[in-house]
C-alpha positions as CSV (number, residue, x, y, z in Angstrom):
1,X,23.0,0.1,22.6
2,X,21.1,3.1,21.2
3,X,21.2,1.6,17.7
4,X,19.6,-1.6,19.1
5,X,16.8,0.4,20.8
6,X,16.3,2.4,17.6
7,X,16.1,-0.7,15.5
8,X,13.6,-2.3,17.9
9,X,11.5,0.8,18.0
10,X,11.4,1.0,14.2
11,X,10.5,-2.6,13.9
12,X,7.7,-2.2,16.4
13,X,6.3,0.8,14.5
14,X,6.5,-1.0,11.2
15,X,4.7,-4.0,12.6
16,X,2.0,-1.7,14.1
17,X,1.6,-0.1,10.7
18,X,1.2,-3.5,9.0
19,X,-1.4,-4.6,11.5
20,X,-3.3,-1.3,11.1
21,X,-3.4,-1.7,7.3
22,X,-4.5,-5.3,7.7
23,X,-7.2,-4.4,10.1
24,X,-8.6,-1.8,7.6
25,X,-9.0,-4.5,5.0
26,X,-8.6,-4.5,1.3
27,X,-10.3,-1.9,-0.9
28,X,-13.6,-2.8,-2.5
29,X,-12.2,-3.3,-5.9
30,X,-14.8,-1.3,-7.8
31,X,-13.9,0.2,-11.1
32,X,-14.6,3.7,-12.3
33,X,-17.7,4.1,-14.6
34,X,-15.8,6.7,-16.6
35,X,-13.7,5.4,-19.6
36,X,-10.0,6.0,-19.7
37,X,-9.1,8.8,-22.0
38,X,-6.2,7.0,-23.7
39,X,-5.6,5.8,-27.2
40,X,-4.5,2.3,-28.2
41,X,-1.6,2.2,-30.7
42,X,-2.2,0.7,-34.1
43,X,-0.9,-2.8,-34.6
44,X,1.9,-3.0,-37.2
């Protein structure tokens, strides 16, 4: 019985976390103005 209560509690917490993240919304999607400091490998 304790396992069932623990599973239900965990499921409720996970659902609350998903609803919280959904309520905050997606990030704005802006990109950084600074260029990436990486090099592109030469094509063979």
